[in-house]
N, C-alpha and C positions, 0 to 999 in steps of 0.2 A: 415334305412329301417325297416319296421315292420315285425317281424317274427311271423308266426302262432303259434309258441311255446309260445308266450306271451298271448294267449287267456286264460283268467282266467278259471280254472277248475270249473266244476259244484260243488256247495257248497263252492266255494272259496270266500274269502273276499279281496276286493281291498281297501287297506288303502292308501289314498293320503295324504301325510304329508306336502305338500307345498314344499319348505318354503314360507314365506311371499313374496309378490310382484312378484309372478311368474305365473300369470294368474289364481290364485285360485278363485277370485271372479267370473270371467267369467264362468269357468267350473262348479262351484257350482250353479250358477244361472241357467245354462242349465240343470243340473241334477235335480234341484228342479222343473223346468218347465216340464220336461219329466217324473217325478216320476210316475204318473198314467199309462202312456203307457209302461214304462219300466217294471212295476210290472206285466202287462199282459204277458210279455215275460220272466218272471221268473228272472228279475233283480231288486233287491230292493235297493233303496237309502234310507238308514235307517232314521227313524224319520220323522218329518214334516217340520223342519226348513231348511233354506238355506244351512247351514253347521253345523258341530258338534263342534262348538266353546266351548260351556259351558262344554261339556263332556271332551274335551281336556284340558281345563283350570283346571278342577277338578283333573285330573290325574297328571298334571304338577305342580299344585299349583300356576299357573299364576294369575295375577291381572285383566286382561281384560281391558276394556275401563273405563276411569274416569267417575264416576257417575252411572255406571251400577251395578246391583246386583252382589255379588261375586258368583263364581261357588261353587256348593255343591256336596258331594259324590253322592247324588241322581241323579244328572245329568249324572254322569258316569255310575251308576248302571242301569239307564233307557236305555242308549244306548247299554250296554252289553246285557240286556234282549232282546232288539229288534233284535240284531244280532243273538242271539240264537234262537229266534222265527222263523227266516228265515233260519234255518239250512239246509234246502233242496234246497236252491236257491243261486244264486250268489248275493253278497251283496257289496255295495259301502259305504265307510265311508270317509269323506273328511274334514279336517281342517288343516290349516297352523299352528295352535297352537301346533300340535304334534311335530313340529320341535324343541320345547324346552324340549323334553324328555331327561333325562339322560339315561345312559345305564340301570340302574335299572328300571326306569319308562317304558322304551321301552319294556323290558322283561315282565313287568306286563301287558302292553297293549296286547302283543302277547299271553301271557298265558290266559288272561281272554277272549279274542276274540276266541281263539282256535289255538293252535300252528300249527296244520296241515292245517289251512284254510288261514292264512294271507299271502298276497302278497303286497309288498310296492311299491308305485310309488313316485318318487321324481321329481319335475319339476324345471328346472333351467333356469335362465337368467343371463347375465353378471353382475358381482358384481358392475361394474362401472355404470350400468343402474339402479341397485337396490338402490344404495345409495341415490340419490335425492328423490326417491319415499319413501324410508324408513324414511328419515329425515322429509319429509312432514307428514307422518303418525304419527310420534312421536309428531310433532307440533300440529296435530289435536287431540292429546291426552294430551296436556298440556305442551309440551317441550318449553323452553324459549330460548335456546341457538341458536345463528345464525348459518347458514349453515357452513361457513368456520371454526368457532370454533368447531362445532360438528365433522367435518371431521378431524380436528387436533386431537381431543380426541380419535376417533376410529382408526385412522391410524398411528399416530405418538407418542402417549403417553402411554407407557406400564403401566399397563397390558391391556390397550385398553378396559376397562370396564366402562368408563365414557365418556359422560354423559348418555349413553343408554346401560345399562348392558345386555339387551336382544339381542342386535344386533348380536354379534358374536356367541351367543348360537344358533341363527337362521341361520347365514350365513357363518359359517365355513362349506361349502358344502361338503368338503371331509370328515370331521369328521361325518357329518350327514349320508352320505352314508355308511361309514365304520361301524358306530354303528349298522345300521339295517342289513348290510351284515353279521356282526359277529353273530347276533341273528338268522337270517333266512337262511343264505347262499346266494351266489351270484345269484343262479337260481331263487330266489323269490324276487329280488329287481330290479326295472327298473328305469333308469335315463332318463328323457325326456328333451332334450335341446330345448327350445321353438324356433320355426322358426317365427320370427316377420315379415318376408316377406309373410307369409301365415297365417293370423289370424285364419282361420278355422282349422288349422292342429291339434291343441290340442283337439278340439271337435271330429274330425275324429279318432284320436288316442285312446281316451277314449271309443268311440264306438267299436273299434276293440278289446280293452281289454276285454270287457264283451259281445261281440257278438251281438251288436245292429245294426239295419239297418243303412246304411249310410244316414246321414242327420237328424237323429232323435234328436240329441243334437243341439239346436239352442240358440243363445244369447237371454237373457231375455229382451224383450222390456220394456221400461219404467223404467229400473234400470240404473240410471246415477251415475257412479262411476269415472267420469273423474278426472284427477289430477287437483289440483288448480294451477293457474299461480303463478309466483314468487311473484307478488304484493299481490295476495290474501293470499298466505301463510304467507307473512310478516305481513299482517293485523291480521291474527289469532295469530301469535307469539306475536305481540304487546298486544293483548287482554290477552294472557296467562300471560304476565308479570303483568298486572293489577290484574288478578285473584289471582295470588300468593301473590302480595303485600298487597291486601286487604283481603286476606284469605276468599274469598267467597266460599261457599260450593260446593262440586263436583257435586251434583245433579243439581245445577244452571248451571254449566259449560256444563253438558250434554244437558240440555234443551235449553239454550240460544245460546251457541256457536256451539256445534255439530249439534243439530237438528234444530237450527234456522239459525244462520249466515252462517255456512258452507254449510248446505244442500241447502239453497236458492241460494248461489253463484254457487253451482255445477249444479243447474237446468238450468242455462243459458249456451249457447254455446259460448265458448271463441273464440276470433278472432285470426287470424294468427299473428297479430302485437303485441300480448300480450306475452312477453317472459316467457318461463318456467324457472325452476331452472337450473342454469348453474354450472356445476362442474368444478373447476379449473384443469388445465392440470396435476399438480403434483399429485392430488388425483386420476385422471383417470389412470395415469401411475402406481401408487402404487396399485390400485385395479386390474389392468391387471396383475401385477406381482403375486399378491396373487391368482388370478383366475387361472393363468397358473400352479402354483404349486399345487393347489387343483385339477385341471384337471388330472395331472399325477397320483395323489394318487387315484382319482376316477377310472381311467382306470385300475389301479393295483388291484382294488377290484374284478374285474371280473363280476361286475353287468352288466345286460343287458343295452344296450345303444341305444337310439333313438335320432339321431341328431349328430351334430358336436361339440365336446368338445372344439375345437380350437376357436370357435366363442365366447366363454365365456371370452376370454382375448384379444379380438381384437377390443376394443372400441376406437374410435378416439375422441380427445378433440374438443369441439366446441368453436368458438370465442364467447366472451362475458365476462361480469364481474359479478361475483356472490356476490359482496359486495354492500353495500349501500341499500337505501330504494327505490325500484322501484315505478314509478308512477302507481296509481290504475285507471283502466278503469272506466269510468263513470257508465256504466251498472253494473259492478261488485260492485261499491260503492252503487248503488241503491239497488241491491240484498242483500248486507250485511245489509243495514239499514232496509229493509223490513223484512228480516229473523229475525233480532233481535227484532223488534217491535212486529211481530206476535208471536214470542216465549214467549214474556212477558205476552201474554194473554189479552192485553188491547184493541186489535182490532180483528175482525173476519178474518179467512182465506179466506172468500168469497171475490171474486174479485169485486171491486166497478165499477160503470160506468166509462167509459173512461173520463179522465180529459181533460179540454180544452187545445189545443196546447200551448197557451201562458203560462199556468200553468206548463206544462211539460217542456217547454223550460227554464222557470225560475228555476225549480228544477235542471235541468241539469247544468245550469250555476253555481248554488250554489255548487253542488257536485263536479264540475270540479275544484273548488277552493281548495278542500281538497286534501292534500297529504295523503299517507298511515297512517302516524303517527297522523295527524290531525283527520282523519276519526276514527281511533281507539279511540281517545279522545272523540269524539262525541258519539260513541257507548258506551263507559264506562259511560258517563253521562246519557244516556238513560236507561241503565240497573239500575243504582242507582235510578233514578227518578221513573221508572216504575215497576221494579221487586224487588228491594231491598230498599224500602223507609226507612226502619228502621235498616238496617244492612249494615255493611261495610263502614260507613262514619266516 
């Protein structure tokens, strides 16, 4: 239940630190969309971007996305300046990349924003539901390890820092809450357990944090951040193997894979018969154990709590097999090919006139003959021929 004591004081700063995969994209998109109207009410969503990723990466020393420019000190200094310029108003700062702060980094964040102003919000989902989303995100940034092997590394192989060293920096949720409580005190840290039965609850909660009218924060239309299906993710992983083996440059990965292949696949609406990533029961059980232990420690911090911590460790395993190479939907294969070809710049993004039905049917029959690995091979060849004619061969 929301307490009126959680209303951000005037001149307060609401620092949303994620962590990753806990509804951050949705709330950041809503805040960006409502930025002009919020400003009229004395609530400033700092800056102009969707979120404050570059500033957070600058303070934590993180690498960000493959092929993107590195964060610089100026990114952080600019955000601090914007916060201080709005010293007489309520301010919101949001980036899940603040979840990688060490104790020392977190203290610096608080000191430079203003010790008397900062209030921290931590949004949480069950660890067992975060794992497949996190693995997929790592794959979208170049990871080559299959899901089962990745789970084995982060759950069963001490010190649990391979193949993704950042995972536990982000998702030791008890350590995350304890860090900020130690700096700010429990009265200025709020833990929000997401209610997936009510998708709008996070929007309404943030409205109440800063005194906005109910309904002002709305999802950003036209922003498609849907998860990839298991087959789509496997296709990207296969492409990652090739990029590593051929040592193609990161900027090509960013342009062709992330902004071409992946973005085009995400634009289409996946069908119900396309399976998502299935987490094996042993990993679900282990994640629930970790989450239950974390919930006890979070409760002991005395931080404000919205939602039920017990839900974080109550995930049931689903039937399915997470191994093997799943078949790729024909529409997904078409989107992958289109995205790759357009990203190479050899054709225009402008939609051509509709093809004759016979041509479309022939193309579908051809694509239907591709398995995921075969399609990855075809994509590799097109990149070589069209984008890297003199490199990587």
